[in-house]
N, C-alpha and C positions, 0 to 999 in steps of 0.2 A: 687586770684584777689585782687587788691589794694582796700582798703576802700576809700570812697570819702574823698577828702582833704578839706582844708579850715577850717574856724572857724564856719561853719554853725551849728545852733542848731539841735540836733537830731530830726528827723521827719520833715525835710524841705520839702516844696512843690514847684511845678512848674505848671504854667498855660499854657495850650495849647489852641489856638484858631484856628479853621478850618472853612474857608469860602468855602462852596460847591456851587453847582449850584442853589439849591433851599432853602438853609438854612445856618445859622451860628451856629456852635456848639462850646462849650467850655468844658474843663475838668480841674479839679484839680487833679494832679498826684503826687504820692509820689516818693521817691528815688528808689523804687523797681519797678516802672512802673505800679503801681496799681491805677486805677481810683477811687478817693475818692468822687468826685462829678461830675455831668454831667448836661448840660442844652443845649437846642437848641431853635432857633428862626427863623421863616420863613423870607425870604427876597423877595422883589418884582422883577418881570421880566416884560419886555415889548417886544412885537413882533409887531412893527408898520407895517411891511410888511413881505412877505415871505423871509425867510433866514436872517432876521434882528433880532438880539436878544440883548437887552440892559438892563442895571441895573444902580443903583445909588450908588455912593461911600458914599454919606451922609447916605442913608438908611442902607448900609452895616455896616458902622461904628457904627451907632446907635444900630444895632442888636448885634454887638460885645460887646458894653457896657452893654446891657441887660443880655446876657448870662454870661459874666465875673462876674458881680455883683452877679448873682445867685450862681455860683459855690464856691464863697468865703464866703458866708453867714455862720456866726458862727465860722469862722476860725480865729485864731490869725494871723493877717496880717504880723506880723514880721517873720513868718515862711515861707513866700512866697519869694523864692529866684530868680526866673527868669520867663520870659514870652516869648513864641515863637508863631509866626504866620505862617500859611500856607493858601493858597487860590488857586482857579482856576487861570489859566493863562489868565485872561481877561485883556483888555486894558483900563486903567483909563486915562482920559484926563483932565488936569487942565490948567488954564491960568498962567500968570507970577506971580500972587499973590496967587497961589494955590487954585483958585476958580474953581468950575466945569464948563466945557464947553459942549455944546450939540454935540452929535455924531449922530444926526438925522436931517432929513429935516424939522421937525416941529420946530426946534430951542429951544427945551426944555433942558435947562442946567442941570436940575435935573437928566436926563438920560445921564450920561457922561461916561458910560462904554460900550464898545463893548465886548460882552461875548465871551468866548473861542469857543463856538459852532457856533458862527455867521459865515455864509458863504456868506456874501455880496461881498467879494473881490475875487470872482472866476476868473474874467478876469485878475485882477492884479497879482494873484499868477501864472496864466498861463504865463504871460509875464515875470515874474521874473524867472520862471523855464526855459524859452526859452533862457535866457542869459547864462545858463550853467556855471555860475560863480563858482569859486573854493570853496567858502564857502558852497555851496550846498552839497559837499561831506560829510559834518558833520551833515547833516539831512537826511541821507539815499539816497542822490542823487536828491531828489525832495522835495521842500518846501511844507508844508501843508498850506491850507487856514486858519487853526486855529492859525498860528503863527502871529507875530506882523508886520513884514515888509509889507505884502500885505494889512493889515488893515490900516497902516499908509499911504500907497500909495492911498488907497481908500479915506481916509479923505482929502488928498491934492487935489485929482481930483474931489471930489464931494461936499466938504464943505469947500472950500478954505477961504471964507470971514468969515463965522460964527464960524469956529473951527480952521482950520489949521493955519491961519495967527495970531490968537490970542493965540495959545497954547504956554505955557511956560514949561510944564512938561508932559511927557508921562511915566506912571508907569505901570509895571505889577502889578496886584492887590496885590500879597503878599508884594511887596516893598512899595506900597502905605500904607498898614497897618503899617509896621514898621516905615515909615516916620511919619505917624499920631501919633504914640506912642512916638516917640523920637525927632521929628523935624530934624532928620538926613536923607538927601535925597540919601544916599548910596543905591546902588542896590546889590542884592544878585547875586553871581556868577551863582546860579541855574537858575534863570529866564533869565538872559542875555545870557547865553550860550545856553540854551534849546530853547528859543523862539525869540531871537533877533540877532543871528549870531555872538555874541561876542566870541572871542577866549581867553581862559585862558592864552595861550602862547603869542599871538600877539596883543590882544586887538581888537579894531574896525578896520575893513577893509574899508578904504576910497573909494576904487575902486568899492566896491559892492554898496554902497549908491549912488555913482555917476551914475553907469550904469543903476540903476532902477529908477532914477529920483528923489531921495531924498537927493541930495547933500547938501541941506540947513541944514540937521541934523548935519553935520560935524562942523558947526560954534560953537565957544566957547567950543571947546574940547568936543563935544557931550553932552553939559550940559543938553539938553532937554531929552535925553534918558539914561544918566548915565555916569559919568566920575570918580566916586569913587565906586569901586567894592570890596565886601568882601565875603569870603567863608561862606556858611551856618553855623549858630551857633556862628559866631563871635559877640562879644558884640558891640552894637551901642552907640556911644557917651557916655553921662552921664546917660544913662538909661531912664526910664519912666519920662516924663516931668510932672510937677505939674498939668497942665491942663488935660493931658491924664489920669493921675492917678485919678483925680476926676471923669472923665467920666467913667472909668473902675471899680472904687471901689478898686483900688490897691494902695500900697504905692509908693510914688514918689521915683525915683532913683533906683528901682529894675532893674536888668539886662534885656535888651531886645535883642533878637538875630536877626541876619540877617536871612531872611525868606527862605521858600521853597515853591515850587509849591505843591499843595495838594497831588498828586499821589506820589511825591518824599518823602513827609513826611510819607506817608504810608510805602514806602519801607524802610525808616530809622527806622520806628517803628517795623518792623518784621524781617528784613534780618539778624540782629545781634544776634538773640536768640540762646542760648546754647541748642542744641538738644541731648546732651549726655544723655544716659539712656532711650531714647525713641524708641530704636529698629531700628534706621535708618542706612542704609549703608553709608550715608554721614557723619557719626560721624568721626571727625578728619579731614575731608576735608575742604578746605578753603571756605571763604564766597563767592568766585567767582564761586562756583558750584551751587549757589542758584539763583532762579528766583522769585522775588517778584511780585505777581499779585494783583493789587489793583482794586477791583471790585465794581464800583459804577455806576453813570450815564453812564460813559464809563469805559472800562477796560484798565489798563496800565500794561505793562510787563517790569520790571526793572531788568536788569542784569549788574553786574559790572565786570571789568577785570583790571589786573595790567598793561596791555599794550593796546593801542588803537586798536579796532577791527571795521572794516568798514563792515556794513551789509546792502546790498541793500534793500531799502524800509523800513528800521528800523532807527529811529532817533539816532543820535550820530555818533561816540563816543564823549561824552561830558566829559571833565576833571573836576573832583571834583564837579560835578553838584548835586550829592546826598550824596555820601560818600567821604569826603576829601581824596585826594591822589589816588583815583581810577577813571578809565574811566567808563562811563555809556552808555549803549545802552538801548533805550526805544522803545518798540513796543506798539501797542495799537489797540483796537477795539472801534470805536466811537459809543456812545449812546447805549451800550449793555443793560444796566439796563433799559433805556427808551424803548428799543425794546421789552423786555420781558413784561413790563407794557402794551405796545401797543397791543401785541398779545393777552394777557389775557383780557384786558378791551374792546377790539374791538370784542370779540366773542359774538355770539347771546345770549348765556346763562349766560353772565356775571352778569346781575341783579339777576338771581336766585342763582348763586354762591355766590355773595356778601351777599344775605339775609341768606343763610345757614351758611356762615362763621360768620356773626354777631350773629346769634342765638347761636353759640357755643362759642362766645367771643374769636374768633380766627381771625387772619389776613387771607386774601384771600389765601396767599401762604402757610400758615400753614395748612389751610383746604385742599388745593390741595395736599400737601405732605402726609397728613394722608390718603387721598383717594388713592394715588399712593402706599402707604404702603400695602393696601389691594390687589392691583393688583400684587405687587411683590411676593405674596404668590404663584402665578401661573406661572409667567414669569418675566424675568428681564424688568424693566421699559423701558430701552433703546430700547427694541425690538418693542415697540409700533410704532416706526418710521421706520420700515422696508420698508414701501412703501411711506414714506413722506420725501422729501428732500427739504430743504429750504436754499437759499443763504442768509446769515444773515446780510449783510451790507446795511441797509436801508439808511444810511447817508454817503455812500461812504466807501471804504476800506482805513484805515489809515496805517496799516502795515500787511504784508510786501509788498503788491502789490502797495500801495501808489497811488490809483486811485480813484478820486472823482466820476467817472462815474459808478463804480461797486456798484450797490445798490440792495439789495434784502431783537459752542463749540469747532468747529474744528479749528477756527481761532487761538486759543492759540497754538495748535500743529503745525500749519503752521509757526507761529512766532518762536517757539522753533527750528524747523528744519532749518529755515533760519539763526538763530543765531549760531547754532551748525555748519552748513556748513561753516560759516565765521570764526569760530575759538573758539567760546564759548564751554564750557563743563558743561552742566547743569544736575543735578541729582535730584533736589528736588524743589517743588513749595511751596512758602510761600504765602498764601492767606489772604487778609483782606478786609474790606469794607462791605457794606450792603449785597451784594449777598453771601458773605462767611458765612452768618447766615443760608443759605438754604442748608440743608444736601444733597439734590439731586444734586444741582449745584456743590457742592464740590466733591461728589463721581464721577460724570461724568468727572470732570477735571482729577481726578486720573486715571479713567479707560481709557479715550481717549488718554492721554499722556503717560500712563504707568509709571507714577512717583508718589511717595508719596506726599501728600499734608499736610503741617504743618499749623495748625491754631493757632493763638495767644491766650494766656490766656485772653487778653483784645481784644474784637472784634473791639473796636474803636482804631485801631492801628495808624490811621492817627493822632488822637489827642495825642497818646503817642509820635509819631514822633515830633509833634510840641512842646510838653513838653520837649523832649530830647534837642531840640534847646535851650530852656530856661535854662535847666540844664547846657548845655555846656557854654552858655554865662555867667552864674553865677560864674564860676570858681570852682564849687564844685567837678568836675571830672578832675583829673590831669593826670593819666596815666593808662595804661592797659597792663603792661609788661608780664603778664602770660596768656593772652587770646589766646587760640589755633587757633581761627579763623584768627587773624591778624598776628601772630608772624612769620609765614614762608613767608609772602608776602613782597616784596619790589617793589612797583609800579614804573612805568616809568614816572617821572615827566617831563613836558616840560622844556627844558633847560633855557628858559628866563622867567619862571614864577616868578611873583613878587607880590604874594598875602599875605599880612601881614607876619606872622611868619611861615605859614604852610609849606613853602618850606624847612625850616631848621628842622622841627620836624619829627623824624622817624615815619613811619606808625604805629608801635606798641606802640607809646606813645601819640597818639592824644586824647585829651579829649573827642571828640565826639564818638570815638570808645569805650571808657570805658562806656560812658552814654548809648550807644546802647547795650553793653553787659550786663549791670546791669538792664536796664529798659525794655528790650524785653524778654518776657516769653512765652514758649510753653504751649498751652492749650490742644491740641489734635492733633494726627497724623492720617490721613486717607490714607489707602493703596489701591493701585489698585487691582481690582478683575481680576485675570488672566483668569478666565473662560469666561469673556466677551470680551477679547481682539480681538479675530478673527472677531467678529461682528463689533466692532468699527473700526477695520482696513479697513473693506469693506466700511463702511460708510464714512471713510476718503477718500477713493479712489473716491467715488461719489462726495464728496465735491471738490476734485481737478478737476474733470470733469466739475463741475459747473463753476469753474474759467475759464477753457478753453472756455466753451460755451458762457459765458458772453462776452469774448473778440471777439469771432467769430461773435456774434450777432451785436456787436458795429461796427465791420469792414464791415459787410453787409450793415448796415444802413448808413455808411459814404460813401459807394461806389456810383459810378455813376448809 
């Protein structure tokens, strides 16, 4: 494998900043993908009414500054080569002078972000889906209320005077952060393709915006939502501006990368790891046989392919939205992490559990797992649910059923089966995120899917992914000619793609692939336990029955 190129000083660092649902986190990461320093800072949320979830771009940027300054304390700043951002796919609204605008009936401009999990635009997304426009085939056939078009339509229909008419810029949150750092209003291909209906091949589709009633966005070559688009990891302008450098505590002029959505940064941080020597059957198989599962507030299932694969109910195919040169399909389970918290914290004995965990200086989940370890001595833990069957989608099913009305571990298996039926060939799961720290959660994913689960050396793989973006933008990684994961693959590029130089760069020589290969490391592999497979197969059949029953109940209630 080629050594990093360029003239960087040995021991160069990259900063990754991740904006999640409830906090901002930053890490200082070295060239081998090791976290040298970590910091986090909570951010505010507002819920002025049911299904309305809002944040503040000023509050989030201030938190970014706090955590970035912390992770570079005591470091020779001249050794920091690049900066990468990832964030939730929330909608940031600014006026023509880049000042915050209110996204609420109260008229509070401080709350200028509609969060990704906001479901205020249910009627708007229903009308959009009724158009059956051709762009919908690239989001699994049905647009999600979590995407940006229905949110924009809601703003136009509900806050016309106070927000819509005054708006000059609509940013996905990751793109807002890169603009704030560089002054460059370019959008990442990741956010525009995944959440805004942009096509890497054709660009914006005028007919879609006209048919849904947002034809005013077409004016000035889509200036409000993005008319300069760059692939993730591309260097933005002249790098970090002096003003932003002062805010962040970083050197002015360091490379800043085009951003990623947070789940996609997690996929970037894990999916390229070299698994040779870990006893996996997938050794020597291409990266397209891997499924990255990012487990946080929600779970995202990211699989790539060299040709476009259309999977009903699963988002995509998105070209170059995560790994340049490859098509991405993205499945997901909404608010899975929050659901686990809800179930545990809502139990009658939770105060007693919390007190016992505190007495042992453990988290609640560490205490529960230690208790389950005692039970495992007499029977497999999964067998505790032999007579308990729960439909897990309390916030609606994102994939592959794509149905907001279905509300109630097997969802991952259902997503995998839908992807494989459509043409994917998946052999291994790569897990990261907060829930991947829970050994029971990980083992059950292996047992239920029948696939080995690879855990990263660094649990904070989303931050590694953000740092990989900064490394790519820095120019330190030039080629990866001998990486077995990429060498046999020649992805199908859209014929009219015109994204910087990426179209002319062979897939085995892209800087981001080298950064992924060098900075992603395997920590542990968890294998499925064959002795439990028959039990989980039966549980899965019950799960499928629950799907049928939910639809039957809905049909009954809608009937005359």
